N, C-alpha and C positions, 0 to 999 in steps of 0.2 A: 354901778351897773354897766355891764358890757354893752357896747353898741353893736347893733346888727350891721351886716355889710352886704354889699351887692354880691351877686353870684360870681364865683371865680370864672375866669375865661375858659371856655371849652366845656363847661358843665351846665346842665339844666337843673331846675329845682328838684326833679325826681331823682336825678343822678347824685346830687349832693346828699339827699336823704338816704339813698341806697348805700352809698359809701359810708356814711355816718353810722347807719344801722349795722352794716357788716363789721365795721371797726368796733362798735359797741359789743356785739355778740362775741367777737374774738377776744376783746379785752376782759369781759366778765368771765368767760370760760377759762381763760388763762389765769386770771387772778384767783378765781375760786379753786381750781384744781391744784395750782401750785401752792396756794395758801393752805390747802388741805395737807399737802405733802410737808410743808414746814411745820404745821401743827402736829403732824404725826411724829416728826423727829423730836419735837419739844416734849411731847407727852409719853413717848415710848423709849425707855432706856435701851431696849434691845437693838434699836436702830442707830445708836450712837457708836458707830464703828467707822474705821477709815474709809471703807468702800462706800458706805452710805453718806459720808461727808461730801463726796463728789456729787451725789444726787441732790443733796441739800444745796450745794453751791449752784448747781444748774437750776434748781427751783427758784432760788433768789434772783438769778439772772433773768429767767423767763418771767418772773413776777414783775421785775423792773421794765421789761419789754412790753408786758401787758399794760402796765401803768401808763407808759408812753402812748399806747394805742387808745387808752381810755381818754386821755387828754385830747387827742385828735378827734375822737368820736364825739365828745361833748361839744367841742368847738364847732364841729361840722353840723350837728343837730340843732344847736342853738344859734348858728349863723353868727358866731362872734368874729370880731375883727382879727386879722392876723396878729400874732404876738409881736411885741416890740423886738428890736434888734437884739438887745441883751437877753431877753427871755428866749428868743429863737436860738441863740448860741447855747443857752443852758439846756433847752429841750433837745437840740441836736446832739450835744455831748452826752446827755443821759441816755438817749435812745441808741446812739452808736456804741457807747461803752457796754450797755447791757446786751446788745446784739452780738458784739465781739465776744463777750463773756459766755454767751449761750453757745456760740460756735466752738470756742475753745473748751468749754465745759463738756460738750458732747464728745469732743476728741479725747479729753482726759478720761472720760468714762470708758470709751472704746479701748483706749490703751490699758487702763486698769483692769478691765475684764479680760483682755488678751493675756496680760501677765498672770492673772489668776487661773484661767482655764487652760492656757497653752503652755505657760512656763512654770506652772505650779508654784508661783511666787505670791505669797500672801501680801496684800497691800497693808503697809504699816502706817502708823501715825506720822512717823518721820518721813514717809514718802507722800502721804496724802496732804498734809498741811502745806508743805512747800509747793505742791502741785496746785492747790487751790489758790495760794498766794500768788503764784506765777500767773494763773488765769486772770485774776482780778487786776494785778499790777500791770500786766501786759495790755489788757483791754483798756484800762484807764490811760495808760501812756499813749496808745495809738489814737484814742478818742480825743485826747487833749491837744494833739498836734495841730488840728485846724484852728484852735483858739489863738495861738500866736501868729498864724499866717500860712502854715503849710497845709493847703486845703482850706475849705471854707464851708460853714454851715449856712444853708439858706432855706427858704420856704419850699415845701412840697407843692406840686401843682394845685392841690386843693386849698393851700394857704392856711391850713389849720395846725400844722406841725412842721418840724424842720428836719432836714437830712443833709447829707453832703451835697454841696452845690456842684452839679454837673452841667450847668448851662453855659459855663465859660470855657472855651477851648484855649488853654495855655499850658505852658510847661509845668507850672505850679500844680495844677489839677492832675495832669497826666502822670507826673513823677510820683505824687502822693497816691494816686489811684493804683498804679501798678505795684508800688511797694506794699501798700496795705493788702491788696488782693493776693499777692504772693505769700506773705507771712500770715495772713489771717483768714484766707479762704483756701488757697491751693495746698499749702502745707497741711493744715488741719484735715482737709478732705483726703489727701494722700494717706495720712496716718490712720484716719478712720476707715477708709476703704481697705488698706492693708491689714489692719487689725481684724476687721470683719471677715475678710477672705481667709486669713489664717485660722480664725476661730471656726469658720465653716468647714475648712479642711480637717481641722482637729476633731470636730464633731462627727464628721463622716467616718473618720478612721476609728474613733472610739465608740461609735454607735450610740452616742448620747444625744438625745434630742434637746436642743436649746432654742428658746424663742428670743426674738429681738436681736438676732445676730446681725442681719443686714439692714434693719430698719433705720438705725442712726445714720448710716452712710446715705441711704435713700432720702432721708429727711433733709440732710445737708444739701444734696444735689437738687432735689425737687423744690425746696422752699427758698434756698438762697441763690441758686443759679439765675433765676430771672433778674434779681438785682445786679448780679455780676454781668449779665449780658447787657443790661441797660447802661451800666457805667462803661462797659467796653465800647458800646456803640457811641456813647457820648464822647469817648476819647478819640475816636477816629472819624466821627461825622457830627453833624449838627443835631443835637438832641431836640431842638425846637421843631424839627420836621416830624417828630412823633406827636400824636395827639395827647393832650393832658390826661385824658381818660386812660389811654394805654400806659402812660407813665406811672399811673397810680396802681396798676395791676401788681407789680413786684412788691410794693408795700403791703398790699392786702394779702398776698400769698405768704410773705415773711411773717406776718402777724399771727399765722396759724401755728407757728413753731412752738410757742409755749404750751398750747393744748396738746399737740402731738407728743412733745417730750414728756409731759406729765403722764400721759397714758402709757407711753413706752416704758418709762423708768419707775413710776410709782405704782402702777397697777400690775404690769407684767413682772415675771420673775424667771429665773433660770434654775433648772434642776429642782423645781418644787419649792424654792425659797419664797417666802411671802414678801410682797411689796409693802411699802409704807402704809398704803391705804388699808391693806388687809390686816396689818398689825393694829392700826387704830380701831378697826371694826372689832377685832378680837378683844381689845381692852374694853370697849363699850359693852360687849356681850358679857364679859366677866363681871362688870359692875352691875349689870341688870340681873 
């Protein structure tokens, strides 16, 4: 049986309860919506296409991110002791790998849709499978680097889950931070923004209305920029000067990504194409 612990520094009883509740809601929404997307692919043969493989990959990444949030939520609400050092490294790796896979997956989808709508190039299995493999292998590679020592995983301010340690100002942290930020945030953001802008221009010229053109880029900027700003601040100043409550805000914002992505990609559609949830609903209606 897990032992309860004292309140973490900088948090009151009500604040710990509030953060745990928010994390729980985010986790359950993300798990249920992305789980529904995965079930739709499993049960609907029409969705087993190269373009929908990218959506499935994103749903798996976001499901993993929601699972990480669920662990943090349960630990917060039950006031469990912080995880051991080994478990902290495992949680940090799992959370970081799925976060990177979510960012890269969003970028892959934006690029794939740009190729389809602007270049008139149909996404094939020979393109989709290597793209998905690259997303997961690249994310796993970057998330594994802190384990041998380039970067480090440590407890979040609430002490219930683990993330990249930004409390120590040294060259190891700074070099890892800027390298990861460039390849896993700035480059994906540039590709997503460029693809979205080109699709928007193409849509205006062709007079075709398409939904969800700029939402992926806005999601990346709004949901992941707070984390990027926090780490940038930690690289140039003392992160301990920020209150622990303020340091938890980027994590809470980022945990909304699985729900937003599920709504963007599984419910919405372009040019009247049905999303995975709509396909699943049609199958149930046929059986009834």
